[in-house]
C-alpha positions in Angstrom: 49.6 -38.7 1.0 48.0 -38.1 -2.4 49.3 -35.2 -4.6 46.8 -33.2 -6.7 47.2 -31.2 -9.9 45.9 -27.7 -10.4 43.7 -29.1 -13.0 42.1 -31.7 -10.8 41.4 -29.2 -8.2 39.8 -26.6 -10.7 37.6 -29.1 -12.4 36.3 -30.5 -9.1 35.6 -27.0 -7.9 33.9 -26.2 -11.2 31.6 -29.3 -10.9 30.5 -28.2 -7.4 29.9 -24.7 -8.5 27.5 -25.8 -11.2 29.8 -26.1 -14.3 30.6 -29.4 -16.3 33.6 -31.2 -17.3 34.0 -34.0 -20.0 36.1 -35.7 -22.4 35.2 -35.0 -26.0 34.1 -37.9 -28.4 33.3 -37.7 -31.9 34.3 -35.5 -34.8 34.9 -31.8 -33.8 35.8 -28.6 -35.8 37.1 -25.2 -35.2 33.8 -23.6 -35.0 31.8 -25.7 -32.9 32.1 -28.2 -30.0 29.8 -31.3 -30.0 29.2 -32.5 -26.3 27.6 -35.9 -25.7 27.4 -35.0 -22.0 25.7 -31.7 -22.4 22.8 -32.9 -24.4 19.3 -31.7 -23.3 21.1 -29.9 -20.3 19.4 -26.6 -21.3 16.1 -27.9 -22.0 15.8 -26.6 -25.5 17.7 -24.9 -28.4 19.1 -21.5 -28.1 19.9 -19.1 -31.0 20.3 -16.0 -29.0 23.4 -16.8 -27.1 23.4 -19.3 -24.3 25.0 -18.6 -20.9 28.1 -20.8 -21.4 31.8 -20.5 -22.1 33.9 -23.4 -23.2 37.5 -23.8 -22.1 40.0 -26.4 -23.5 43.3 -26.2 -21.4 45.2 -28.8 -23.5 45.1 -30.2 -26.9 45.2 -28.4 -30.4 43.1 -25.5 -29.1 45.0 -25.3 -25.8 44.2 -22.6 -23.5 41.4 -21.0 -25.5 38.1 -19.8 -23.8 35.4 -19.3 -26.2 31.6 -18.2 -25.9 29.0 -20.4 -27.3 26.7 -18.3 -29.4 24.1 -20.9 -30.4 23.2 -24.2 -28.8 21.4 -27.3 -30.4 20.2 -29.1 -27.3 19.3 -32.5 -28.8 22.8 -32.8 -30.5 24.7 -31.0 -27.9 26.3 -28.9 -30.5 27.6 -25.4 -29.5 28.7 -22.9 -32.1 31.6 -20.9 -30.8 33.9 -18.1 -31.7 36.6 -19.6 -34.3 39.3 -21.6 -32.6 42.9 -21.6 -33.9 42.4 -25.3 -34.4 39.8 -28.0 -34.1 39.4 -29.8 -30.9 39.8 -33.5 -30.9 37.9 -36.6 -29.5 39.6 -37.3 -26.1 40.3 -33.8 -25.5 39.1 -32.6 -21.8 36.8 -29.5 -22.1 35.5 -27.4 -19.3 32.2 -25.6 -19.4 31.5 -22.4 -17.3 28.4 -20.3 -17.0 29.2 -17.1 -18.9 28.7 -14.9 -15.8 30.8 -17.0 -13.6 34.4 -16.9 -12.8 36.9 -17.7 -15.6 39.4 -20.5 -15.6 42.0 -17.9 -14.8 39.9 -16.8 -11.7 39.8 -20.4 -10.5 43.5 -20.6 -10.7 44.0 -17.5 -8.9 41.7 -18.6 -6.0 43.5 -22.0 -5.8 46.7 -20.0 -5.1 45.1 -17.9 -2.6 43.9 -21.1 -0.8 47.5 -22.4 -1.0 49.1 -19.3 0.4 46.8 -18.7 3.1 46.5 -22.3 4.5 49.4 -23.3 6.8 50.4 -26.7 7.9 52.8 -27.9 10.6 56.0 -29.2 9.2 59.3 -30.5 10.8 63.0 -29.5 9.9 65.8 -31.3 11.7 69.5 -31.2 12.0 71.8 -33.8 13.5 72.9 -33.2 17.0 76.8 -32.1 17.1 79.1 -32.7 20.0 79.8 -29.5 21.9 77.2 -27.4 20.0 74.1 -25.6 21.4 73.3 -23.3 18.5 71.8 -24.8 15.4 71.0 -22.5 12.4 68.2 -24.0 10.2 69.0 -23.2 6.6 66.3 -25.6 5.6 63.3 -23.7 6.8 63.0 -20.4 4.6 59.2 -20.1 5.4 60.2 -19.4 9.0 60.1 -15.5 8.9 59.8 -14.8 12.6 60.0 -16.5 16.1 56.2 -16.8 16.1 56.4 -19.2 13.0 58.1 -21.7 15.3 55.7 -23.8 17.4 58.1 -25.9 19.4 61.5 -27.3 19.6 61.9 -31.2 20.1 64.6 -33.9 20.3 64.2 -36.8 18.3 66.1 -40.0 19.0 67.0 -40.9 15.4 70.6 -41.6 14.4 70.0 -40.4 10.9 72.4 -37.5 10.0 70.6 -36.5 7.0 67.8 -33.8 6.9 64.8 -34.1 4.8 65.4 -37.7 4.1 61.8 -38.3 3.2 61.7 -35.5 0.6 58.9 -34.0 2.3 60.1 -30.3 2.7 59.9 -28.0 -0.2 60.2 -24.2 -0.1 57.2 -21.7 -0.3 56.3 -19.7 -3.5 55.8 -20.5 -7.1 59.4 -21.7 -7.6 59.5 -23.9 -4.7 62.7 -26.0 -4.3 63.5 -29.2 -2.4 65.1 -28.4 0.9 68.4 -29.5 2.4 69.3 -31.2 -1.0 71.3 -29.3 -3.8 70.3 -30.1 -7.4 73.0 -30.0 -9.9 73.4 -31.0 -13.6 72.5 -28.9 -16.7 68.8 -29.2 -17.4 68.4 -31.6 -14.4 65.2 -31.3 -12.5 63.6 -32.9 -9.4 60.0 -33.2 -8.7 57.9 -34.6 -5.9 55.9 -37.8 -6.1 53.6 -39.9 -3.8 55.9 -42.4 -2.1 55.2 -46.1 -2.0 56.6 -46.9 1.4 56.8 -43.3 2.8 54.6 -40.3 2.2 56.8 -38.9 -0.8 59.7 -39.7 -3.1 61.8 -37.5 -5.3 62.1 -38.0 -9.0 65.4 -37.0 -10.3 65.7 -36.5 -14.1 68.9 -36.2 -16.1 69.2 -34.2 -19.3 72.6 -33.7 -20.7 74.9 -33.8 -17.7 74.8 -36.2 -14.6 71.9 -35.3 -12.2 72.8 -35.1 -8.6 70.9 -34.1 -5.3 73.7 -33.5 -2.8 73.4 -32.9 0.9 76.3 -31.7 2.9 76.3 -33.2 6.6 76.6 -30.4 9.2 78.9 -32.5 11.5 82.6 -31.3 11.2 84.3 -33.9 9.5 87.0 -34.1 12.1 84.6 -35.5 14.4 83.9 -38.4 11.9 87.6 -39.2 11.0 88.0 -43.1 10.7 84.1 -43.5 11.4 81.9 -45.8 9.5 78.8 -44.2 7.8 76.2 -46.5 6.4 73.9 -45.2 3.7 70.4 -46.8 2.8 67.8 -45.7 0.3 64.9 -46.9 -1.9 65.5 -46.4 -5.5 63.4 -47.1 -8.7 64.4 -46.6 -12.4 63.4 -48.1 -15.7 66.8 -47.9 -16.9 69.7 -50.1 -15.6 73.0 -49.0 -14.2 72.2 -45.3 -13.9 70.8 -44.6 -10.4 72.8 -44.9 -7.3 73.7 -43.5 -4.0 77.2 -42.1 -3.2 79.3 -40.7 -0.3 82.2 -38.2 -0.6 84.3 -37.0 2.3 86.7 -34.7 0.3 89.4 -37.3 0.1 87.7 -40.7 -0.8 84.4 -41.6 -2.2 82.0 -44.9 -2.1 78.9 -45.7 -4.0 76.2 -48.3 -3.7 75.7 -50.7 -6.6 73.5 -49.1 -9.3 69.8 -49.8 -9.7 69.2 -52.9 -11.9 66.4 -51.4 -14.0 63.1 -52.7 -14.5 61.0 -49.9 -12.5 60.7 -51.9 -9.3 61.9 -50.5 -6.1 65.4 -51.7 -4.8 66.9 -51.1 -1.4 70.4 -49.9 -2.0 72.9 -49.7 0.9 76.6 -49.5 1.7 79.2 -48.5 4.1 81.8 -45.8 3.8 84.7 -45.3 6.0 85.7 -41.6 6.5 89.4 -40.7 5.5 91.8 -40.3 8.3 92.9 -37.3 6.3 90.8 -34.2 6.8 89.3 -33.2 3.3 86.1 -31.4 2.5 82.7 -31.8 4.4 80.9 -35.1 4.1 78.4 -35.2 1.4 75.7 -37.8 0.4 74.4 -37.9 -3.2 71.5 -39.4 -5.2 72.6 -39.7 -8.7 71.4 -40.4 -12.1 74.3 -40.8 -14.5 75.2 -41.7 -18.2 71.6 -41.9 -19.7 69.3 -39.0 -20.1 66.4 -40.6 -17.9 64.9 -40.5 -14.5 65.1 -42.3 -11.1 63.0 -42.1 -7.9 64.5 -41.9 -4.5 62.7 -42.7 -1.2 63.8 -42.6 2.6 67.5 -41.9 1.8 69.2 -42.0 5.4 72.8 -42.0 6.7 74.0 -43.2 10.2 77.1 -43.6 12.0 78.2 -47.3 12.3 78.2 -50.4 10.1 74.5 -50.7 9.5 71.2 -48.8 9.3 68.7 -50.0 12.0 65.9 -51.9 10.6 63.1 -49.6 12.0 64.8 -46.6 10.3 64.9 -48.5 6.9 61.2 -49.5 7.1 59.6 -46.3 8.9 62.0 -43.4 8.5 62.6 -40.7 11.0 59.1 -39.8 11.9 58.5 -42.8 14.0 61.4 -42.3 16.2 60.8 -41.2 20.0 60.5 -37.6 20.3 60.3 -35.3 23.3 60.1 -31.5 23.8 63.3 -29.7 25.0 63.9 -26.4 26.6 65.3 -24.0 23.7 65.1 -20.4 22.5 64.6 -19.4 19.1 66.2 -16.3 17.7 66.3 -14.9 14.1 69.7 -14.2 12.6 68.6 -12.2 9.5 66.2 -14.4 7.7 67.3 -17.6 9.3 66.0 -19.2 12.6 68.6 -20.1 15.1 67.8 -22.5 17.9 69.8 -22.5 21.1 69.3 -25.6 23.2 69.7 -25.4 27.0 72.4 -28.1 27.0 74.9 -29.9 24.6 74.0 -33.2 23.2 76.2 -36.0 21.7 75.9 -37.3 18.2 73.3 -39.7 17.4 69.9 -37.7 17.6 68.3 -34.9 16.0 67.1 -31.2 16.9 63.6 -30.8 15.5 61.8 -27.6 14.8 58.0 -27.7 14.2 57.0 -24.5 12.3 54.2 -23.3 10.2 54.5 -23.3 6.4 52.1 -22.2 3.8 51.6 -24.4 0.8 53.4 -23.1 -2.3 51.6 -21.6 -5.3 51.0 -23.4 -8.5 52.0 -22.1 -12.1 50.8 -24.9 -14.3 48.0 -27.4 -14.6 50.1 -30.4 -13.9 53.9 -31.5 -13.8 56.5 -29.1 -12.5 54.8 -26.3 -10.8 51.4 -27.8 -11.1 51.2 -30.4 -8.2 50.4 -29.8 -4.4 50.1 -32.0 -1.3 47.3 -29.9 0.2 44.7 -32.4 0.9 42.3 -32.5 -2.1 39.1 -31.6 -0.2 40.7 -28.6 1.5 41.9 -27.3 -1.9 38.6 -27.8 -3.6 36.4 -26.3 -0.7 38.8 -23.5 -0.1 38.6 -22.6 -3.9 34.9 -22.3 -3.8 35.1 -20.1 -0.8 37.8 -17.8 -2.3 35.7 -17.4 -5.5 32.7 -16.7 -3.3 34.5 -13.8 -1.5 34.7 -12.0 -4.8 31.6 -13.1 -6.7 29.0 -13.0 -3.9 28.8 -9.0 -4.1 27.8 -7.0 -7.0 28.2 -9.8 -9.6 25.4 -11.4 -11.9 25.2 -14.7 -9.9 25.9 -13.0 -6.5 22.9 -14.9 -4.5 24.2 -18.2 -5.8 27.8 -17.6 -4.9 26.8 -16.4 -1.7 24.9 -19.6 -0.9 28.0 -21.7 -2.2 30.3 -19.8 -0.1 28.1 -20.3 3.1 27.8 -23.8 2.4 31.5 -24.7 1.9 33.0 -22.4 4.3 32.7 -24.6 7.5 34.3 -27.5 5.7 37.3 -25.4 4.5 37.8 -24.0 8.0 37.7 -27.5 9.5 40.5 -28.4 7.2 42.5 -25.5 8.1 42.4 -26.1 11.7 43.3 -29.8 11.3 46.3 -28.9 9.1 47.5 -26.2 11.8 47.7 -28.7 14.6 51.0 -30.5 15.4 50.5 -34.4 15.2 51.0 -36.7 17.0 51.7 -35.1 20.3 55.5 -35.6 21.1 54.8 -36.2 24.6 52.5 -39.0 24.0 52.9 -42.4 22.6 54.5 -43.0 19.3 53.3 -45.1 16.4 56.6 -47.0 16.3 59.7 -46.4 18.3 63.4 -46.7 17.8 66.6 -44.7 18.5 69.9 -45.3 20.1 
């Protein structure tokens, strides 16, 4: 799975809509923009005000949109309204037709695509002895029973939820689900994974940074049991990144990552205290130094070791089958009632519809999405065409653009809304207890 930034989506949509994007070269100043890539684009000089707006999202003249008032076609030199600072060689500049949507309108269209496009996601909880009702705190996008597509039972012994760091909340302030972030100024962001689809980057700034998950199995059911932890960890700094378990009475931890920016497989086994303490918790930690570490496929199982298939593939490749269950809403939380109780060692899985969360920046925190790039780009053009194909200076052109890209966008929406693979059919890989 490839993550895309808002800037990447906007620029590709701009190109397909007739705009232009380039990295500047040569000397620039605050009154003009010299563009090698735009030379001879208009077929002649223009002293009466060319139909072009120039936008620099970053750099010395960041977030400034200026209208070109004259154009030297052979030099690619546009005279613009004065900028607060000169642009520089290497700055990325976006060129918009003056009567076309602005960069802000492109960004708004991207967010409309994200909020109106749904994909199928899986939330899960470990089975608990004697329990039929499971409250899913880690699915805040489920607002009604109709948002739940089906309930499954997966034969995976992993007692952690969202081990692959795939589930994030909805909205512009989306948060990692099932894991609680602590530490002053600590942050967690999503990355493309190396071995699985995603990884989580945990950054320390001031205090120790921790991602903590509380296991919902009552600790009294686990007294004296061995709990084995596994996860892939990567950090450029030695002795700062590790995995830890806390049962309220005793704690255990893995060895720390050795540094060097390579992925390491960290694992250890913890024996739950015979004295009942607090709930069982699993932690990803970055300690002692202000730096970051990446975590991928962090799992926990009862027993002295983690199965090889779970270490290699994660939960998604375990045997899965539909089960009989009812879904009710308890306030804003979905509650799944199974038709029978299950012993420990498997998972109750809810497949639900989740909109993609909106973006608030061009990149980095709040600026990255896992919506497939082609879906995002085609959808952005379609959403812009919905507004600009009627009563606008370039209405006919935008009507054509919308008609051309709409079938491609709709095909992507249908694909994302389909659960895959079919849990009743063959699995790509198998495992379980």
